[in-house]
N, C-alpha and C positions, 0 to 999 in steps of 0.2 A: 181577386181574393184579398190581396193585401189592402187595397183601398177600402173594400167593404169591411174588413176586420177593423181597420183604423176608425172608420166612421161609426161602427157599432160601439167600439170601445169609448170613443169620445162622447157619444150620446149617452151611454150608460153612466159614465163618470159625471156628466154634467146635469142630467135630467132625471135619472132614476134614483129612488131612495137607496136601493142596495148599492148603487155605484157611489153615492155620496158618502155613505157610512162605512162601506167595506172596501170597495175597489179604490176609493179615493186615497186611502192610506198607502196604496202601492206607488202612487205618483211621487211620494216624498223622496224615495231613494232611486227613482228611475233615472234621473240625470247622472247620478254617480255611477250607477250600473252601466249606463250607456258609455260613459267615459272609460270605465274599466274594460269593457268588452271591445271598444273601438280599435284600440291599438293591436291586440292579438288578432282580431278579425282582419285588419288591413295587412298585417304581417303574413298571415296564413294565405290570404288571397294573392298577395304579391309573390310569395314563394311558389305557390301552386302554378300561377301563370308563367313565371320564369322557368320552372321545371318543364312545363308542357311545351313552351316555345323552344327551349333548348333541345327537346326530343325532336320537334319538328325540323329545326334547323340541321340537327345532326343527320336525320334521315335524308334531307335534301342534299346535303354534302356527299353522303354515301352513294346516292343514286348518280350524282355527278361524277364521282370517282369511278363508279362502275362503267360508265360510258367512256371515260378517259382511258382507263387501263384496258378496256376492251378494244378501243381503237388502237392503242399501242401494240397489243398482242396481235391484232389482225394485220398490222403493218409488218410485224416480224414474221408472221406466217407467210405472207405474200413474198417477202424479200428473201427469206432464208430457207423456209421449209418447202414451199411449192416447187422451186427448181430441183430440189433433191428428191422429194417424195410427194408428188401431187395428190395421191390418194389420202395420205395422212393429213396434208394441209387442208383438203376439202372437208374431211371428217372433223378436224379440229375447228374449222370455221363454222361448221354446222352446230357443234356443241356450244361454241361461243355465242352464236346467234340465239340459241334457245335458252341461254343462261338467264337473260333478263326475264323471259316469260316464266321460267321456273321460280325465280325469286318473287315475282309478282304473285304467283299461285301460293307460295309459302306464306307471305306476309298478309295475304287476304283470305287465307283459309280456304282456298279452292281445292277441290278433291282431285285425286290422281286421275280419276276417270275423265274429268273435264279436260285434263292435259294430255291424255293418251293420244288423241287424234293429232294434236300439235307435235308431239314427240315423234309419232309415226311418220308424219309428212316431212318433218325436218331431218330426222335421223335414219329413218327406215325401221321396219318392224323389228328386226333383230336387235338393233341398238336401243330402240325404245323399250323392248321387253327387258333388256339388261338393266336399263336405267330405273325402271319402275320396280324391279325386283330387289334393289339394293336396300339393306337395312338402315342406311343413313338417309337423310333427306336429299331431295333431288339436286339442289344447288351444290351441295358438298360433293355428291357423286359426279356431277358435271365437272367440277374443278379437278377432281381426281382423274377423270378421264382425259381432260386436257393435259394434265401433267404426264400421264402415261403415254399419250401420243407424242408429245414433245420429247420425252426421254427415249422412246423407241427410235425416233429419227436420229437423235443425238448419238445413241449407242451404235447405230448401224451406219453412221456417216463415215466416209473415207477421208473427210477433210479434218486434219488435226486441229484446225483453228475454229471448228464449229462450236467449241465449248464457250466461246465469247457470246455469240447470239443465244446459245442455249441458256447461259446464265441470265441474260437479259429477259428471255421469255419466262424463265423460272421466277424472276422478280415480278413480272407482270401477273403471273398466276398466283403468286403469294399475295399480291395486292388485291386480286379478285377474291381470294379466300378470306382476307381480312375484311373486305366489304361485306361478304356473305355472313361472316361471324358477327360483325357489328349490327347488321339488320336483325339477325336472330336475337341478339342481346336486347335490342329495343323491343322486339316482339314479346320476349319472355320475361321482361323485368319492368312491369308498369309501375306507376307511382303507388306506394303502399295504400291499400284501401283504408287502413286505420287513419291515415292522414285525411283522406276525403271525408270519412265519417265524422271525425272530430271537427273539421271545418264546417260541415253541414249543421252540426249541433250548435256550434257557436253562432252561426248565422241565424238559426231559428230563434235562439234566445235573444239575439240583438233585435231582430224584427218584431218579436213579441213584446219587447220592452219599449220599442220606438213610439207607439201611440201614447203610452203612459207619459213618456218624457215630453212629447209634443203638447199634450194636454196640460201638464204641470207648468210648461213654459208660457201658457196663455195663448197658444195658437188656436185660431178658430177651427171649428170642426171641418169645414170644407177645405181649409188650408192644410189641416192635419191629414186629411184623406189624400190630397194631391201629393203632399210631401212623402207620406208613407208609400204611395204607389211608385213614386220616382226613385226613392231609396231602394225599395225592393227590386225594381227593374234593374238598377245599376248593379247591385250586389249579386243578385241571382244571375244576371247576364254575364258578369265576369267569371263567376263559378262555372257556368255552362260552357263558356269558351274554353276554359282550362280543361274541362272534362272532354270536350270534343277533340281538341288538338293533342290530347295525351296519347292517343293512338293516331300517328300521323299518316299511316299508309292509305286509308281511304281518301285522304285529302290530296295526296300527291298524284301528279299525272303519270302514273306508272305505265299506262297503255302507250302513251306517246314516247316515254323514255325507252321502253322495250322495243318499240318500232324503230326508234332512232338507232339503237344499238344494232339491231338486225340489218338496217340499211347501211350503216357504216361498215360492218363486216363484209356485206355483199359488195359494196363499192370498192373496198380495198382488194378483195380477191379477184375482181374483174379488171383491175388496172392492167394495162398492156405492158409488155416488157419494155424496159428503158433501152434506147439505142446505145450502142457502144460509143463511148465518148471519143475513142480513137478514130471513129469513122466520121465524126462531125467536121 
């Protein structure tokens, strides 16, 4: 479309009487208008691309921290909670395994009905019904349930020194809560649409004036057509990339990340007891 528009404009300016007498006067200020619009357009495109890339990078880092803190918490559950209260450790491990899938459902707008089967298999029907009935979103409810299970074990423990691993597990749960909140923030606070609309308007003006400036510079019609198509391809492509990565969650390998977290938790909980070093 851009190449056709450029070719028609060049033909009208050079060969039609209406172009020579009316449209031709527009070419006089086209170069100045191009220079005036070029700097704001480049600035807006750069800021848009940087903001979108920043959101993508932040989302990637948060998914990495989710796996890291989940692994740490699974290690604490296996080392400190399972010897004291195996049932609580297993239930906490199940909630930790399902946390990734719950976050994936949240950021990709999957319905609760699509997750009900996953929750029922992983947690059991009673716990799944409790989770889906909460007024808060599922990841926050899962973090709360993890904290509740760890606190219950800590309060019922006869070991006076259990507060040390309890504090460490609370720190891990706080980190998981921070990751959940950060992903919610990215989901609920996109780049302002006014910014995108203003950028689109400036780009349309720039591309509309481009054929006039090319004709006024003496560029042949075929060359103007090719140049207009290339410039349009580059500018619109950069804008489309910024729009696509503004929402990073469809681009991230969340399926693999959730599966990795689930496998890590399962592997930690199945670790055998360490032999007593006194017997070595």
